[in-house]
C-alpha positions as CSV (number, residue, x, y, z in Angstrom):
1,M,-22.7,-10.1,-33.9
2,A,-24.1,-13.5,-34.6
3,T,-27.5,-13.9,-36.2
4,R,-29.8,-16.9,-35.7
5,I,-32.0,-17.7,-38.7
6,L,-35.4,-19.4,-38.5
7,F,-36.7,-20.8,-41.8
8,F,-40.5,-20.8,-42.2
9,A,-42.7,-22.7,-44.6
10,F,-45.6,-20.4,-45.4
11,S,-49.1,-21.5,-46.5
12,V,-50.7,-18.6,-48.1
13,L,-54.2,-19.1,-49.6
14,F,-54.6,-15.8,-51.3
15,F,-52.6,-13.1,-53.1
16,L,-51.8,-9.7,-51.6
17,G,-51.2,-7.0,-54.2
18,T,-48.0,-5.0,-53.8
19,Q,-48.2,-1.8,-51.9
20,N,-45.4,-0.2,-53.9
21,A,-45.7,2.9,-55.9
22,A,-45.5,2.5,-59.7
23,A,-44.8,5.3,-62.1
24,Q,-44.2,5.3,-65.9
25,V,-42.2,8.1,-67.6
26,A,-40.8,8.1,-71.1
27,G,-41.3,4.3,-71.6
28,I,-39.7,3.4,-68.3
29,T,-41.8,2.0,-65.4
30,F,-40.6,2.2,-61.8
31,K,-41.6,-0.1,-59.0
32,G,-40.5,0.9,-55.5
33,T,-41.3,2.3,-52.1
34,P,-41.9,6.0,-52.1
35,S,-41.4,6.5,-48.3
36,I,-39.7,4.8,-45.4
37,V,-40.0,5.7,-41.7
38,V,-37.6,4.4,-39.0
39,E,-36.9,5.3,-35.4
40,A,-33.5,6.2,-34.1
41,A,-32.1,4.7,-30.9
42,R,-32.7,6.7,-27.7
43,G,-30.3,9.6,-27.5
44,A,-29.0,9.1,-31.1
45,N,-29.2,11.8,-33.8
46,S,-29.2,9.3,-36.7
47,A,-30.1,5.8,-37.6
48,I,-28.8,3.1,-40.0
49,V,-31.4,2.7,-42.8
50,N,-31.6,-0.3,-45.1
51,Y,-33.7,0.0,-48.3
52,D,-34.1,-1.7,-51.7
53,N,-33.5,0.4,-54.8
54,P,-36.5,0.8,-57.0
55,A,-36.8,-1.6,-60.0
56,A,-37.3,-0.2,-63.5
57,Q,-38.5,-1.8,-66.7
58,S,-38.3,-0.2,-70.2
59,S,-40.6,-0.6,-73.2
60,C,-37.5,-0.3,-75.4
61,P,-37.3,-3.4,-77.5
62,G,-34.4,-5.5,-76.3
63,G,-33.2,-2.6,-74.3
64,K,-31.3,-2.7,-71.0
65,T,-32.4,-0.5,-68.1
66,V,-29.9,0.8,-65.5
67,V,-31.0,2.4,-62.2
68,S,-28.6,4.7,-60.3
69,L,-28.8,6.6,-57.1
70,T,-28.0,10.2,-57.9
71,K,-28.9,11.9,-54.6
72,G,-28.9,10.8,-51.0
73,P,-27.1,8.2,-48.8
74,V,-26.8,4.6,-50.0
75,S,-28.6,1.8,-48.2
76,G,-27.0,0.6,-45.0
77,T,-25.6,4.0,-44.0
78,A,-26.6,6.6,-41.4
79,F,-29.5,9.0,-42.0
80,Q,-29.9,12.0,-39.8
81,I,-33.1,12.6,-37.9
82,G,-35.6,14.3,-40.2
83,T,-36.6,13.6,-43.8
84,T,-34.1,12.9,-46.5
85,E,-35.0,12.7,-50.2
86,L,-33.4,10.2,-52.4
87,T,-33.3,10.5,-56.2
88,F,-32.9,7.5,-58.5
89,V,-32.5,7.8,-62.3
90,A,-33.2,5.0,-64.8
91,S,-32.0,5.1,-68.3
92,D,-32.2,2.6,-71.2
93,T,-30.5,1.9,-74.5
94,C,-33.2,3.8,-76.4
95,G,-32.2,7.0,-74.7
96,N,-35.2,7.1,-72.4
97,E,-34.6,8.5,-68.9
98,A,-36.8,8.7,-65.8
99,T,-36.5,9.8,-62.2
100,F,-37.9,8.2,-59.0
101,K,-38.1,9.9,-55.6
102,M,-38.0,8.2,-52.2
103,R,-38.4,9.9,-48.8
104,V,-36.7,8.5,-45.8
105,T,-37.8,9.9,-42.4
106,V,-35.9,9.2,-39.2
107,K,-37.8,9.9,-36.0
108,S,-36.0,10.5,-32.7
109,A,-36.8,8.0,-30.0
110,E,-38.2,10.8,-27.9
111,S,-40.6,12.1,-30.5
112,A,-41.8,8.5,-31.3
113,I,-42.5,7.8,-27.6
114,K,-44.4,11.1,-27.4
115,A,-46.4,10.1,-30.4
116,R,-47.3,6.8,-28.9
117,G,-48.7,8.6,-25.8
118,P,-47.9,8.3,-22.1
119,E,-46.7,5.1,-20.6
120,R,-49.4,3.0,-18.8
121,A,-49.7,3.4,-15.0
122,S,-47.1,2.0,-12.7
123,G,-47.7,-1.7,-12.0
124,S,-49.1,-2.4,-15.5
125,T,-47.3,-4.1,-18.3
126,K,-44.9,-1.8,-20.3
127,K,-45.1,-2.2,-24.1
128,L,-41.7,-2.5,-25.7
129,D,-40.8,-1.5,-29.2
130,V,-39.5,-3.9,-31.8
131,Q,-37.1,-2.9,-34.5
132,L,-37.1,-4.7,-37.9
133,F,-34.5,-4.4,-40.7
134,P,-34.2,-4.1,-43.6
135,N,-37.7,-2.7,-44.1
136,P,-38.8,-3.0,-46.9
137,A,-37.5,-6.6,-47.0
138,S,-37.3,-9.2,-49.8
139,S,-36.0,-12.6,-48.8
140,F,-35.5,-12.1,-45.0
141,I,-36.1,-9.7,-42.2
142,R,-34.3,-9.3,-38.9
143,A,-35.9,-8.6,-35.6
144,D,-34.1,-6.9,-32.7
145,L,-35.4,-8.8,-29.7
146,S,-32.8,-7.5,-27.2
147,P,-35.5,-5.8,-25.0
148,W,-36.8,-9.3,-24.3
149,D,-33.4,-10.9,-23.7
150,G,-33.9,-14.4,-22.1
151,Q,-37.7,-14.2,-22.3
152,A,-39.9,-16.7,-24.0
153,L,-41.8,-15.1,-26.9
154,N,-44.6,-16.0,-29.2
155,I,-44.2,-14.4,-32.6
156,N,-46.9,-14.1,-35.2
157,L,-46.7,-12.8,-38.8
158,L,-50.0,-11.2,-39.7
159,N,-51.4,-10.2,-43.1
160,T,-53.5,-7.2,-43.7
161,S,-56.6,-9.1,-42.7
162,G,-55.1,-9.8,-39.3
163,A,-54.8,-13.5,-40.0
164,A,-51.5,-15.2,-38.9
165,V,-49.6,-16.6,-41.9
166,H,-47.1,-18.1,-39.5
167,S,-46.4,-18.5,-35.7
168,A,-43.2,-19.4,-33.9
169,S,-41.9,-19.6,-30.3
170,V,-38.4,-18.1,-29.7
171,T,-36.3,-16.8,-26.9
172,G,-35.3,-13.2,-26.9
173,S,-31.6,-12.5,-27.4
174,V,-29.2,-9.6,-27.8
175,D,-28.5,-11.1,-31.2
176,P,-31.0,-10.3,-34.0
177,I,-33.1,-13.1,-35.2
178,A,-33.7,-13.4,-39.0
179,F,-37.0,-14.7,-40.4
180,D,-37.1,-16.2,-43.9
181,L,-39.7,-14.5,-46.2
182,I,-39.2,-16.8,-49.2
183,G,-42.6,-17.8,-50.6
184,L,-44.4,-14.9,-49.0
185,P,-46.3,-12.7,-51.5
186,E,-45.4,-9.0,-51.8
187,G,-47.4,-6.7,-49.5
188,V,-47.8,-5.3,-46.0
189,Y,-47.4,-7.5,-42.9
190,V,-47.2,-7.1,-39.2
191,M,-44.8,-8.9,-36.8
192,Q,-46.5,-9.3,-33.5
193,I,-44.5,-10.3,-30.4
194,A,-46.3,-11.6,-27.2
195,A,-44.2,-12.0,-24.1
196,A,-44.9,-14.1,-21.0
197,D,-45.9,-11.0,-19.0
198,N,-48.8,-10.6,-21.5
199,S,-47.3,-7.5,-23.2
200,V,-47.8,-7.4,-26.9
201,S,-45.6,-5.3,-29.3
202,S,-45.9,-5.1,-33.1
203,R,-44.2,-3.5,-36.1
204,Q,-45.4,-3.2,-39.7
205,F,-43.1,-4.2,-42.5
206,L,-43.2,-4.5,-46.3
207,V,-42.3,-7.4,-48.5
208,Q,-41.0,-6.1,-51.8
209,R,-39.0,-7.8,-54.5
């Protein structure tokens, strides 16, 4: 399936601190996301989850640190509905070893809809859900805009203060659209999608490198 790529030039006048978890054990410092929550497609019992492995640094002089996934599915594969725990082990040339845990929760579409509350009354605008992947992201993030296929959309990327760091006008398509995140500081952002019928949908994502 083809992917269209939009490249953005970001003007960011401040620095957002990373929202990642950091832990130091036995001279090894981890930097990664401790939990990820995704929503499965309607009627599906699993979802494809993309994630970044945690990074690790060692205080071992001149040492090399290697991070390995020892428990759980690899990124880009199917995760069953529910919570799956991933275990990563880092080791260095000085003999230090440390463990990092990550929890991936896949929610069913039905439970997610229930959590969002009942649909608005008939005749009002229906709020659609946007899927972003991978999340966390590093250099780019893709948006599934198929619910708005053929519709004119205004897309804003918002920082944690609610200020737009970039805005763009696109047309919804069955093909995911990729947004370039190069130059954007690490942290939490929100992609907000406004359609011509005045409906507004949003999804939070994390920039992590």
